[in-house]
C-alpha positions, 0 to 999 in steps of 0.5 A, a space after each residue: 686433106 688440104 683445107 685451103 684448096 677444099 671445094 666446099 660446094 662440091 663436098 656439100 653436093 655429095 651429102 644427102 641434105 644438099 644433093 637436090 640443090 642447084 650449083 648456084 644454090 650450092 655456091 650461095 650456101 657455101 658462103 655461109 660455111 667454114 672449115 675448121 681443123 681440131 686436134 685430138 682432145 680438142 673441144 668443138 664446143 661445150 655446154 652452154 655455148 651459143 649454137 649458130 651453126 650446125 657441123 658436118 665431119 669431113 675427116 676424123 671423129 667427134 664425141 658428143 657427151 654429157 657430164 653427170 653431177 658426180 662427174 661421170 661422162 656419158 657419151 651420147 653419140 659418135 659422129 664420123 665422116 659425112 655425118 652432121 650434128 646439132 641441126 635441130 638445136 640451131 633452130 631452138 635459139 638455145 645454147 648447146 646442151 652437150 659437149 663435143 670433142 674430137 677423138 682424133 685430128 678432125 676437119 669439120 665443116 660448119 654451116 651457119 644458121 643465117 645460111 640455112 634460114 636463107 635457103 629455107 626462105 628461097 626454097 621450102 624444099 630445103 626445109 623438108 630435107 632438114 626435117 628429114 635429117 632431124 627425124 633420122 636423128 630422132 629415130 636413132 635416139 628412140 632406137 637407143 632408148 629401146 636398146 638400153 631399156 629392152 636389151 641386156 649388155 651382151 645384146 648391146 655389144 652384139 648390136 653394136 658390132 653388127 651395126 658397125 659392119 660396112 653398109 654393103 654387108 649389113 642385112 646380109 648375113 654371112 655364113 662361114 663359107 662366104 668369108 670373115 667380116 671384120 669391124 674396126 673399133 674406131 675409138 677406145 673401148 671405154 668410149 664405146 662402152 659409155 655409148 652403150 651405157 655399160 662399163 668398160 670392164 663389162 664391154 671387154 668381158 663380153 667380147 672375150 666371152 663371144 670369142 670363147 664361144 667362137 663367135 668373134 676373133 679379136 686382134 687388137 682393135 679389129 674384130 673378126 666375125 666368121 658368121 654374122 647370122 650366128 652372132 646375131 642369134 646369140 643370146 646369153 
């Protein structure tokens, strides 16, 4: 993607947060945006960096993570294209509390706090859209806590695979006659394992156990699921 010819207003208009804004409003808020490229392993920010903007992933993938006092990394969230992050923290006047690192060559669109506050003052409806986005993020974090405390490791892996299916297939379990559905692991197994609060070795073992049970077929980074309903109902 050629960042020099990137149409920021047009891109913003496709995001849920900005869909109801007028072309004039889109043009105005785009003046408070900037595009930045990051190479694989580049950091977007570190813990303690002042937070004066939120970010939208245009291409690539970003890892939000924390480091324990013993030096162990814990992946908090994986952010893919069209997803945003740091909206809530931007309003607290506090620095970033996690680290953000590119897992692949990435293009990020950053929206300044000043531009957001200006639009909220011009149209309170924009504040409602911001609150809706922040609420969705909070709901996701609560769901994560429930998953880690109430589900065992195998259930977490199964849940991850089912949630990673294309959106148009989620909620519509396929039978063998409807064909194979596939998930391509977007990042390393170690990163996914950290996201699920399990070890990489355990993650690999669960995948092979599911394959031995005929519930999935592993082809390098691709996980093929012949029957999603059967996988969803599997427990160990």
